[in-house]
N, C-alpha and C positions, 0 to 999 in steps of 0.2 A: 376498532376498540380492542384494546389490549385486555388479554386474559389476567387473572389475578395471580397466577402463579404458570411458571415454566420450567420445564426440568434444565434446561440450559440457557442462559443469556450469553450471547456473543456480543462482543463490544468490538467495532469497527468493521465496517465493510470494506475491509482489505481483501487482496487475493486470499490469504488464509482463512480470514474471517469467513468470505463466501464458501470455500471449501468446506468449512465446519458445518455452515448451515447446510450446504447441499446435502452432505451426509445423514445430517439429523433430521432434514424435512422439517415435520410439524413438531418437533419435540425441542425446538430451538426459536430464542427470538432473536434477529439480528438488529442490533442498534447502533446508529452511525450519526455524531454530532454534526458532520457536515452534510451537504446535498451530493457529495462526491463518491462514488465506488471505485476500488484499487487505486487510490489516491497515493500512496506509498510509492507507486511506480509511474502511473498516469500522470497526477496533477504535479508530481516531482520531476517530469520529463526524464525519468531513469530508466534506462533503456536496460541495465543490467548486462546479464551474459548468459551466452549459451542458450537462447530461447528454443533454438531446434535440436540442438544437441541433448538436452536435459533428460535423463532417463525419469520416465514417469511410471507411478506404480499402480496407480487407479484411473479405470476408464474413464471416470467423468473428466479427470486432467485429460487425458489422452482425446477424449471427445472436444474439450474446449481448445486444445491445440490445433485440432482439424478443422474446427471453424474458423479460427483465427487466420488459417493458411488458405482457407475458402475464401473470405472475405478479403482477402489480399492484404493482410494486415500484418503476416507473419512470413517472411520468405524461407526457402530452403537454407539458406547461409546464417539466417538467426537474424537478419535485420527486422526492425519492427516500427510500426506507424502506432505511436501510442494514444496520440489523442482519439482515434476513432474506435478504440478499445471500450469504452467506457458504455456507450449503446449497447455493445455485444454483452456486457456482463449484465447491465440492466435488463436486457431480454431474458438472459438465463434465469435472474431473479424471478421474473414474472411466468417463465416456462416452467421453473420447478416449484412453483407457488410457495416460494420462501416466505416467511413472516419478517418482513424487513421493514424497519422505522428509520427514516432519514430525518435529518436535523432533529435528532434526539441525543441526550447526553445523559450519562451518569451524573448525578449531584451528591448521592449518599449511598454508602455501602455498609450495613451493620449486621453482624451476626444475628441469626434469628433461631427460632425452634427448628425450623426445617431450613438448613441451608443459609441464605442471605435475605434479608429484607432490601431491596433497592429502590431508591428513589430516581425517577427519570423525569428530564425536563424536554418538552417539546410546546410547539404551537399550542398544543391542548392543555399546557399547563403543568402542574406538578401531578405525577402518577405513581403509585406504588405497587410493586410486585415482590413476588418471592420467587427466589431461584434455588434449584439444587445445586448448579455448578454453574460459575463466573469463570468465562475465558476473554483475555484482554488481547486484542491483536495488534493494538496501536504502538507506535515507536516510543511515545513518550510515556506508557503504563497510565492511561489516563483516568482507568477506574480506580487508581489508588496514587494521586498525586504526591504522597508523602515519600513514596518507594524512590530510593536512589536508582538513576537511571546513569550507567555508564556507557557514554558514548566513545566509540572507537573512531569513528569516522562520520563526516558532516560537510555535504557540500550543497551549494547551490547551482541548479542549472538553467540554462537558457536555450530558445529554441532559434535557430538563425536561419535564414532563408535567402536564397539567390536565384533570380527570375532566369539567367542563364548558368551554364555549367560553370563552375568554378572550384579552382584547387581547394583543398583544405588548408587554412591558415598554418603558416609555418611556426613552430615553437621555438624561442629563442633558448640558448642553453639555461638550464635552471628551471624553467617554467614547466617541463614535463612531470615534475614533482607535485604541481598542485593543478595542472590544467590538463585536460582531455577534451579531445573532439571525437564525437561518435557520429557516423552517418547514420541518417534516417532511412527507411525504406522507399519514401518518395522521393522523386528528383528535387535537388535543391533545398534538403532537409538536413541541417546539421545540429548537432547538439552541443553546446559548451558546458563543460562540468569544471567547476572552480572549487576547490578544497577549502574549508574554513576552518576555525578554531572551535572546539564544541561549545563554547560559551558566547558565540556570535548569535545574537539575534537579528530580525529581519532587517532592521536599519543599518547594522553594520555589513550585512550580507549584500544587500543591494548597492549600498555604496561602494563595496569592495569589488564587486562586478562590474559596477558602470565606470571605475576608476581603471580597471584592467582594460576594458573596451576602449577606453580613452588613449591608455597609454599604447597599445597595439592597432589603433584606428587603421594606419594604411595597410596592416596585414589583412585586417578584416573588410577593407575597400568594397570586394563585391559581394559582401554579406549584410542583411539586414536584421538587427536584433528585432526579431518578430514578437518574443513572448518570454516573460520571465515566469518560472515555474512558481506554482501556489504553496508548495510546501518544500521543506528540505528533504534531499536524499540522505537518510540516516542509517547507520548500522551500528547496533548496541552489542554488548559483551553477552555473549550466550544466546541461544534460541528458544530455551523454555525453561521457567522459573516459577516456582510454588510461592504464591504469595499468601497463604494461608490454606485449610483444609478447602479443598474442592475449589480453590482461587488458582487460576493459571494465567501467567504472562506468556504470550507467545507471538513475539514482535515480528510481523509478516516482513518486514522490509529487511530482515536479516537473511532470507534466500537470494540466491543470485537473479532470479528473475520471477516474474508473476506466476509462469506456470508451475515453478517448483513449490512457489508458496502456496498456491491452491492446492496442489498435490499434497504437500505436508498437512494441510488444512483439513482435507478430506480425510487422512489417515487418522488423525486427530480426533475428527468427528467420528470415524467408526468405533475408535478405541473408547470415546465416551459413551457411544450405545452399547457396547459390550459390558464395560465394567461398571457402568452408573445405571443406565437406563433399563438395562435388564436385569438388574439386582432385584 
């Protein structure tokens, strides 16, 4: 049962969103329109960079990195196994007692006498709450669809699998500008990253991916196209932007990896606690 008022509403169960909620605990409601956590990295098959080498500032982020390593999801060299990270994040939500609502999206935000009046839509129907501060961690700024989003890069990723040891496919001259292969942590796990145009939708992206696969079929012979990502890997211009008084856009996907995003989110949550909740 939702309360009628929350000091902070965090939109997006991203790594950054989880970090903010972890810092604020009972003072925040975490709302996610899908059933996925950490989707900007996990569902996108977006390995990012430097998972092990990242400098983390908060104990909570260091603890998360240690747990991922302990569960053999993160190696010392920085290789990651993304699919199995989602249960770890869900367990952390439960362990910390975070107020999280999945399959819940924002359908309206209006300025109110006290912060913002927000209308949420979930399986329970429309629900109205008030919040002092709204922070959006989605790549598309879903809390304010009218806000212009400047996309710096957009890619579609796919998971490849080989049952026997196989070399990484060689890239023909020129392909290195739009294609990258990243080895996963598990044997026979390889991620294909294909650059897109910012305006490309899912139909164009999937068509381009399969066209590239067919054109390079001989190089891909030892590999199986096991799965295509459920969301784009996107990087937007800037890491934090004000959308209005006490309304912030902090796209989680703009960090190099999920741990950095979680760490940055936790720091943002601590800042909110000090400047807003303690006022």
